[in-house]
C-alpha positions, 0 to 999 in steps of 0.5 A: 207643676208635676203630675203623677201617673196615679192622678192620670189613671184616677181621672182627676186630670180630665180636661188638663191643658198642660201635663208633666210626668217624670216617673221612670216611664218605660212606655207611653201611658195609654191613659194619656189619650183621655186628654187628647181633646184638651192637652196643649203641652206634654212634658215626659222628660226624664223618663225611659221612653224608647218609642211613641204610639201614633199621636194624631188624636192630640189635635190641640197639642202645641208643645211636646218635650221628651228630653233625657229619655232613651229614643234612638230615632226621632219618632214618626208619631207627630205628623198629624199634630197640625198645631204642634210648633215646639218639639224637644228631644234633648239628651237622648240617644237619637241616631236616625231622623227619617224623611217627612215625619214632622208636621209643617207647623214646627217652628222650634225643634230641639235635638241637642246632645244626641248622636245624629250623623245626618239630617233628612232632606225634608228638613227644608220643608219646615219653612216655619222653623225659627229656632233649631238647637242641634249642638252636641251631635255628629253631623258632618254636613247639612242638607242643601234643602235647609236654604229654604228655611227663610224664617230661621232666626237661631241655629246652634251647630256647635260641637258637631263634626262639620267640615264646612259652614255652607255659604247659604247659611250666611245668606238666610235673611232672618238668621241672627243667632248662630253658634258653630264652635267645636267643629273641624271647620271652626277656628280654634284659639287658645289664650294664655292666662294666669291660674288661681288655685281654688284654695285661694278663694273664699266662696260666698253666695250664688249670684246666678246660673245659666246653661253652662254653669254657676256664678258665685261671689268670692274673695280672692287672696291672690287678687286681694279683692272680691271677684266672681267665679264661674264654675262650668257644669260639664263638657257640652251645653245647649250652646256647645263645648264649655272649653270653647266658651272659656277660650272665647271669654279669655280671647275677648280681651279687655273692653269697657263694656265686657266683663274682665277675665282675671284668671283660670281656676285650678279646679277639678271642673273648668272655671274662670275668675272674673271681675265682680260686677256690682249688684246694682247691675241687672239683666236688661231683659229676660229670655224668650218664652214659648210665645216669643220663641226667639225674641226676648221678654221684658218686665211689664213695668220697664220703660226706656227713654230714647237716651237710655236706648242710645247709651245701651246701643252704643255700648253693645255696638262698641263691644260687639265691634271689638269682638268681631275685630278679633274674629269672634262672634258672640252668637247670643246677642240678646237683652238677657245677656246684657247687664245695666245699672240704673243709669244704663251703664252696660256690660255684654256678657255670656259667651256660651254661644261664641264662635271664632271665624276667619276675620276676613269673612264679614258675613258672620259679623253681618249676621250678628248685626241683625241680632243687634237690630232686633235688640234695637227694635225690642228696646225701641218698643219700650220707649214711650215718647216716639218723636225727635231726631234721636229716636228717628236715627235709631229707627233708621239704624234698626232698619239698616241692621234688619235688611234682609239682604245680609251683604247690605247690612252695616258693620258695627264700626260703620254704625252712625248713632 
């Protein structure tokens, strides 16, 4: 829900816990300090802000968004906001990030699509950090202090200028979702595919929308069948470059648990023609929310049988193993990127965070194995009957996949169900 500056000035919003104002603001409204005792979520995205006053009086502030403004540096306004755990400055003009300006309570920091060349050494003090999307910047290296981020579960480094991936990043005990495509150090692959003209498609209804684009149902005269068409939104998303996602989709090849790519689309925007998946398939889970941070959410009425968990797990492990045999890391192995039908036939989708790597370096696969272990844990929490040999085998596999010493985790092909 949006609020207005007029409402704020009138005093109608006193005691409010969550506030969003988007009115082309060029300065921080002083009237916001009347909410300093109550405000927990502040969203001033989509304005023209360049700086902020000291916000230390906002003792209860937990979440703050300043996306799509005009900041050129990360403001030093938050250090005394001891309850702040989520801070977002996506799509600004940020070039500077000074030392020791953020509270140690931060667990989710969003700096996607800015102009940062370096990160401060003090970033390593944010040891509660779980989630760090910083794709679409100009980083050439990462500070060694980041090896102290033992709680980091997700990092998006795609579309930067990194010349190497530090060895320590592949040893972080909780890192499960990792994206690094579109850097000088990342392997790039181009795959050929036939091209279909946009005029040969009869576009139908919108099926869904994600970070990188929209998916439509369409009829193709070229294939003489119903197909799905994905139109990509722009050059950079929260996960990286859309061209890298396209190449990953194409390079993944055919597998019974992956959605088949039929053709590239000849169109002013990037696009793919995909196999049409029946409407009976739905997302197994929903994306994380503010409370869960990096873990998926599920509908309240969802319950699974052990056999359902086993079927999904086998399908996903098979698909992921197939990808890693090609040196391709999915990067976003989550229930919300898995499609299932009523009998739990399964597809793994969404290659927005996928990255190519040297197939001989198995540490990348073992990072993804942790994501698979987390998925197993989430599904097992939805099982009512927690007895039996099959259930115990899945629990044991989950524990192996979640081993904190990365090198001790199994590869996908080594998993025993």
